Wavefront OBJ file of the C-alpha trace (Angstrom):
o trace
v -87.171 146.008 31.327
v -84.342 147.208 33.543
v -81.238 148.857 32.141
v -77.586 148.117 32.811
v -75.051 150.926 32.651
v -71.815 149.286 31.514
v -68.337 149.926 32.884
v -65.346 150.433 30.620
v -65.016 147.569 28.076
v -62.688 144.871 29.374
v -60.070 142.608 27.910
v -61.198 138.986 28.214
v -59.583 135.577 28.183
v -62.336 133.366 26.792
v -62.054 129.794 25.615
v -65.159 128.799 23.691
v -66.102 125.488 22.052
v -65.777 125.358 18.260
v -68.604 127.000 16.338
v -70.449 125.714 13.234
v -68.441 125.834 9.999
v -70.700 128.559 8.553
v -69.355 131.186 10.944
v -68.634 134.364 8.932
v -66.074 135.587 11.463
v -62.771 134.216 12.762
v -63.171 132.093 15.874
v -61.213 132.497 19.097
v -58.052 130.388 18.750
v -58.050 127.125 20.655
v -54.650 128.085 22.021
v -56.549 130.329 24.427
v -57.870 127.202 26.053
v -56.178 125.452 28.927
v -56.504 121.806 27.983
v -59.109 122.747 25.352
v -61.672 123.547 28.015
v -64.281 126.232 28.470
v -63.662 129.984 28.498
v -62.301 131.284 31.774
v -63.091 134.825 32.883
v -59.500 135.711 33.677
v -59.353 133.467 36.716
v -56.064 134.001 38.511
v -54.472 130.572 38.107
v -56.107 128.447 35.412
v -52.854 127.327 33.802
v -49.753 128.649 32.012
v -51.583 131.321 29.996
v -53.602 132.529 32.949
v -50.683 132.437 35.345
v -48.807 134.933 33.198
v -51.765 137.268 33.548
v -51.798 136.949 37.328
v -48.192 137.102 38.426
v -49.130 140.006 40.665
v -52.321 141.590 41.933
v -52.534 144.442 39.432
v -52.113 142.156 36.413
v -54.541 139.580 37.762
v -57.293 142.177 38.143
v -56.609 144.077 34.917
v -59.372 142.244 33.066
v -61.968 143.067 35.719
v -63.878 146.243 36.454
v -63.549 146.766 40.211
v -66.978 147.904 41.407
v -66.292 147.728 45.145
v -62.924 147.410 46.865
v -63.896 147.524 50.528
v -61.788 146.731 53.566
v -58.247 146.009 52.431
v -59.471 145.372 48.881
v -59.065 142.447 46.522
v -56.056 140.150 46.697
v -54.755 137.043 44.896
v -53.532 134.046 46.898
v -52.303 130.548 46.117
v -54.516 127.500 46.654
v -55.160 126.100 49.232
v -54.334 129.203 51.302
v -54.548 129.442 55.087
v -57.348 127.315 56.529
v -58.354 126.374 52.977
v -58.904 123.290 50.852
v -57.329 121.977 47.659
v -59.165 122.580 44.381
v -60.269 119.572 42.328
v -58.536 120.856 39.178
v -54.803 121.002 39.826
v -54.345 123.453 36.944
v -56.170 126.053 39.031
v -53.459 127.331 41.340
v -54.703 130.721 42.537
v -57.868 132.465 43.668
v -59.223 135.951 44.309
v -60.043 136.720 47.951
v -62.192 139.467 49.478
v -61.752 141.516 52.638
v -63.899 142.781 55.531
v -65.657 145.399 53.383
v -67.774 144.616 50.341
v -65.667 143.599 47.324
v -67.245 143.226 43.892
v -65.911 142.980 40.329
v -67.366 142.417 36.862
v -66.525 141.655 33.241
v -68.475 142.452 30.074
v -68.322 139.965 27.178
v -68.984 141.487 23.749
v -70.398 138.477 21.889
v -69.886 139.860 18.384
v -66.289 140.759 19.187
v -65.718 137.189 20.344
v -67.070 135.724 17.074
v -70.746 135.163 17.957
v -72.524 137.110 15.244
v -76.015 138.575 15.514
v -77.864 135.981 13.413
v -76.443 133.154 15.499
v -77.536 134.791 18.744
v -80.972 135.827 17.423
v -82.001 132.693 15.501
v -80.153 129.752 17.031
v -79.962 131.293 20.499
v -77.251 128.894 21.696
v -77.297 127.902 25.334
v -75.069 130.078 27.515
v -73.589 128.250 30.477
v -71.926 130.098 33.346
v -69.925 128.638 36.213
v -68.258 130.036 39.300
v -66.470 128.495 42.275
v -66.345 129.904 45.798
v -65.073 128.853 49.222
v -64.615 130.212 52.732
v -61.686 130.002 55.102
v -62.437 127.484 57.819
v -61.737 129.989 60.606
v -63.904 132.872 59.325
v -67.431 133.261 58.012
v -68.122 134.999 54.714
v -70.762 135.922 52.189
v -70.802 135.317 48.428
v -72.906 136.840 45.678
v -73.190 136.373 41.927
v -75.190 138.078 39.195
v -74.960 137.281 35.477
v -77.007 139.303 32.977
v -77.693 138.911 29.257
v -77.808 142.398 27.737
v -79.065 143.937 24.492
v -77.001 146.317 22.344
v -78.462 149.146 24.451
v -77.568 147.310 27.674
v -81.171 146.406 28.472
v -81.329 143.296 30.665
v -82.924 140.472 28.640
v -82.448 137.733 31.193
v -80.472 137.357 34.402
v -79.345 134.863 37.008
v -78.875 136.488 40.412
v -79.257 133.868 43.160
v -79.640 134.782 46.815
v -76.548 135.831 48.732
v -74.803 132.814 50.278
v -73.761 133.087 53.935
v -71.121 130.653 55.208
v -70.700 130.436 58.971
v -67.372 130.376 60.808
v -65.770 126.925 61.173
v -67.246 125.566 57.959
v -65.562 122.717 56.081
v -64.074 125.313 53.659
v -64.870 123.108 50.661
v -65.051 124.644 47.191
v -68.613 124.960 45.882
v -69.650 125.292 42.237
v -72.466 127.532 41.034
v -73.729 126.828 37.517
v -76.586 128.083 35.386
v -77.589 127.679 31.736
v -79.499 130.408 29.907
v -81.947 129.010 27.320
v -84.585 130.501 24.993
v -83.652 134.045 25.960
v -85.028 135.620 22.781
v -83.346 137.695 20.077
v -81.228 140.726 20.781
v -78.609 139.478 23.249
v -75.277 141.154 22.486
v -73.381 141.206 25.783
v -72.947 139.123 28.913
v -72.199 140.824 32.222
v -70.591 138.563 34.846
v -70.411 140.062 38.335
v -69.466 138.483 41.660
v -67.939 139.243 45.040
v -68.512 139.206 48.780
v -66.765 139.861 52.091
v -66.035 138.265 55.451
v -68.739 138.340 58.123
v -66.543 139.039 61.138
v -64.919 142.315 60.089
v -61.369 141.054 60.442
v -58.609 143.213 58.948
v -56.886 141.489 56.051
v -58.277 138.944 53.598
v -60.635 136.564 55.371
v -63.606 136.853 52.998
v -64.953 134.602 50.271
v -62.486 133.080 47.807
v -63.329 132.917 44.079
v -61.761 131.045 41.177
v -62.285 129.352 37.778
v -65.158 131.614 36.706
v -66.290 130.736 33.178
v -68.793 131.341 30.396
v -69.432 128.819 27.603
v -71.473 129.457 24.443
v -72.963 126.145 23.343
v -74.363 126.060 19.775
v -77.153 123.506 19.378
v -74.957 121.461 17.025
v -72.791 120.635 20.046
v -75.680 119.658 22.333
l 1 2 3 4 5 6 7 8 9 10 11 12 13 14 15 16 17 18 19 20 21 22 23 24 25 26 27 28 29 30 31 32 33 34 35 36 37 38 39 40 41 42 43 44 45 46 47 48 49 50 51 52 53 54 55 56 57 58 59 60 61 62 63 64 65 66 67 68 69 70 71 72 73 74 75 76 77 78 79 80 81 82 83 84 85 86 87 88 89 90 91 92 93 94 95 96 97 98 99 100 101 102 103 104 105 106 107 108 109 110 111 112 113 114 115 116 117 118 119 120 121 122 123 124 125 126 127 128 129 130 131 132 133 134 135 136 137 138 139 140 141 142 143 144 145 146 147 148 149 150 151 152 153 154 155 156 157 158 159 160 161 162 163 164 165 166 167 168 169 170 171 172 173 174 175 176 177 178 179 180 181 182 183 184 185 186 187 188 189 190 191 192 193 194 195 196 197 198 199 200 201 202 203 204 205 206 207 208 209 210 211 212 213 214 215 216 217 218 219 220 221 222 223 224 225 226
């Protein structure tokens, strides 16, 4: 199996569904949720709570480990942005945008710290659903990439979802596209989730013309909720 070498542990803003009543640990408060929905990975504009975390660029990226900051680096903009489209969820008001050099960021979720104890993960192995949204500017091409890994306590990769890099040509419709994947039957030993995404523009334009990202989320779904 391959190994993952983790970055510094990160502060997360996760909104999980309720767990079974036999949980031996406190559960994440529902007040973390925006409208009681899934757990957002510190997206920049998911609602009142998230907006406070993203009033400026440095705060909005505090919860992410910046792996690559190419070109003019990461930036936060307001939906729809120049040559952009509205987002279907009006609570999502901002997005991260990449530049002309490769930009990539990640978060590590410590499942035990978030209330998902070892027996639950080893025996029940609840489904783990990840989602991400991306879009291009209409006037510039871009590329998008995503990789989500389930890791053991020693950061060994147990299972991963790393689809092919998406290339969007210039003069696209700039619509927002959802990527979703559900991990099932991944075996015992999963203790962390690593969520990593990013991209760049394809025309090497100075500024922020690369892929736009928002509303990234991870949901732990115990079988009782299926």
